N, C-alpha and C positions, 0 to 999 in steps of 0.2 A: 086209342087209335087202332083200327081194324087192319089186320094183315092180309093182303090179298094172296090167294093161293097161286103158286107158280103155274104158268099156262102149260097145258100138256102139249107135247110135241104134235105137230099137225099130221104126221104119219107114223105107224106103228114101226116101220123099218123100210130101208130103201136099198136097192141094188142100182149102182151107177156104173155102166161101162164107160170106158175111156176116162176112168177117174183118176189117172196118173198124171195128166197134164191139161193145161188149157181150160176151156169151159168146164169140162168134167171135174177137173181138180177143184175149181171154184164152186161148183155145185155141191161136191162133197163137203167142202168147208162151210158152205151156207147151211147145209142140212144138219151137220153136226152142231153148228151154232144154235140151232133151233132145237137141239136135244134128240134128233132122229138118229137111231142106230143105223149105220151105213156099211154095206159091203162095197168097196171100191174095187172094180176090176180094171186091168190094164195088161198090155203085152208085156211091158218091162218090169221086172221085179224091182230094179233100182229106183225107179220113179215111185213105186209103192212104199219102198223103204223110206225114202225121203219124205213122203206124205205122212207116214207113221211117226217120224221123229218131229214133225212140225205141228202137229194138231193134237188137241185134246178131244176127249169124247169117245163114245162107243164105236170105234172104227175096227172093221175087219177088212182084210185085203185078199185078192186072188190074182194071181199072175195067169193069164190064160190067152191062148191065140184063138180068137173067135173064128178064124178060117178053118180050123181043124174040126173034123167029124167028131161029134160028142162034145163039143165045147160048151153048148148051151146046158147040156145035163151036168157037166163038171161045174159050171158056175153056179147052178142052182144047188147042187149038192154042197158047195162050199158055204152058201148061205144058210142052208140048214144046219150045218156043222157049227157054224158061228152064232146060231140062234137068232139071225136076222130075217124077220118076216118080210116078204116082199109085198108090202102094202103100197109102195111107189116103185116102179121100174123107170129107170132113166136110160135111155139108148142114146149115148153120147159118142161112143166110139166111131171114129171116122178118120179117113185119109183122104188126100187130094192128089191130083197129077195135073200139071200144067204143060201145055205144049199141043202142037198139032196131033190129033188123035191117031192119024196113020203113022206117026213117028214114035208113039209111046211104046214102051216095052209090054208085050202082050200079057206076060205073067203079072206085071204090076197092075195093069188094068183089071185083070180077073180078080186079084186080091183086093183091090179097092171095091169092086162090086160086091165080093163076098162080105167084106166088113161092113160097108155102108148100107147095103140093101138086104142080102140073104140072111146074114146073122140077126140083123134087126128084126125082119120079118118072122124069124124062127122063134126069137125071144117073145115077140108080141103074141104069137100063137100059143106057146107053151104057157107063159105067165097069164096071159088074157084069159085062157081057159080056167086056170085055177082061180083067177079073181072072179070070173063070172059064176063059178060053182059056189063061192062063198058070199057072193052078193055085194062085193065092195072092192076097191082098189083103184089106183091111178097109174097111168102110162104116160110118160113124157118122152117123146121122140124129138131128137135135134135134127132138124133139117137145116135150112140156110136161105138167105135171100137169093143164093144161087138158083133156088127152085122157081124163082119169079119169071124167068125167061131163058131161052137157050143161051149158053155162053161158049163162043168159040174159044178154042185153046183151053177150056176147062169142060169140054163137051161131055165126057162120060161122067166126070164128077157132078156136074150140074144135074144130069139125068138121074144119077143115084138120089139126089136130093128131091127131084120131082117125084120119084118113087116114095121116098118117106113122107113127103107131104100128102100125096094122094092116099097112100096106105092109112095113114093116121086119120085123115078126115072121114074115111070110110069106116074104119074101126069105131071111132067115136059114135057113129050112128048105130053100128051093130051092137056095141056093149052097153050103150046108155040105158036100155030097158032093164039091165041086170045090175045096175048100181055102179058101174065101172066107167070111170072117165078117162078119156084119152085126149091129150093136148099135143100140139106140134109147136116147137120153138124154132123161129127163123132168125138167128142172129146174123148180123152183116159181118164185115171184116172186124176181127178181134185180134188183140195182140197175144197171140198164141205161137207155138212152134209150127202151125199149120202152113203159114206162107213160105217159110224156108222148106218144110217137108214136102210141099207141093212142087218145089223146083221154081217158084216165081222169082225169088231173089237172084238165083244163079242163071235165070234164062238169059241169053244174050240180047241186049237191046231193050230190055223192059225194066231195067232198074229204076227208071222214073216212074213207072206204074207201081213198083213196089214201094217207092218212097210215098207216093200219094196215098196208096192203101194204109201204110203205117200212120200217116197224118189224121186220117178219118177213122181210124180203128177205135173200138171200144175196149175198155178193160174187162177181162174175164169175170172179175168180181161183180161188176155192174150188170153184166148179162145174167149172170147166176141170180143175182138179187131180183132182177125183173122176172126171170122164169118162175121162181118160187112164188113171188107175189101174184103172178098171173095164174098159177096153179091154185093158190088159195082163193082167188076170185072165181074159179071155174071157168076161166078163158080156154076155149078150144084152140085158138090160134094167138101165139104170143110173138109180137115183133117188137124187140127192145130197141130203144133209142130213136130220137126224132128223124135222123137221117134215114134210117131204115124204114120208118113208117112212111116217109115222104116217097121212098122208093117203092113200097107197097102200093101206094095210091097211083103213083106214075105208071106202073105197069098195068093198072086197070084201064088206062085211057091211051096208052102208047102201044101199038102192036109189038109183040115179042120180036117179030123179025127186024123191026127197026132198032130196037134195044140190042139185039144181037149184033147188028152192023156197027152200032156205036162201040160196042165192046171189042169187036174184031179190030176196029181202027186204033183203039186205044192201046191194045195189047200186041199189035203187030210189031215184030222184031225190027229194029233200025240199024 
């Protein structure tokens, strides 16, 4: 009986931002299970410590605030020290804010834009240039189904995800001639700390929306598995879950203004 050799990892190494919780944490676990060395980055060291305790495999971690000047250089230096080649960059760090835009804390809005959009664009630029120079590499940017239409009471958050989607699809065209692939992941509602972190659960009068969101939410592990499967197929756009794919089709035939009015009514405090 012949013995088949073990399959080689699909990537030489990966850096995953937002790797301490939610979808990012699930992506770290999925990559480690496939034998990929990973540097997981997150804001909170306690999340990374818990991750180190629960997983096996070649994992390094870096606690970093991506809103700080020099954070991208700090993160890439950490990957070099750990010996993790950035063959796959996963930009999954993100935060959300729920509420009327004019009522939101200005500093919190600026921080959200810095994490969701500015840091992601900076990492894509620096790492994308390195990948282009060596003629290979993959970037996965995590957007959201929130990018499919304007979202009242998640206005700035949805706008950052529009940015992520547009940047990713343009970069895919720019870098393809150099052997670098760029994909964008559009998860819908997922059972992560995001809902509570965005303030949806605590918002007066919208607990019913939060309960509905929880009922239709996907598990982070399922989103992560779909994301890696999509990368291995070479998909540029990855929309996990049947409900999210129906949403993707719906927004192609229903004007965004109509969908925005529907969401505005559903999320209006009562």
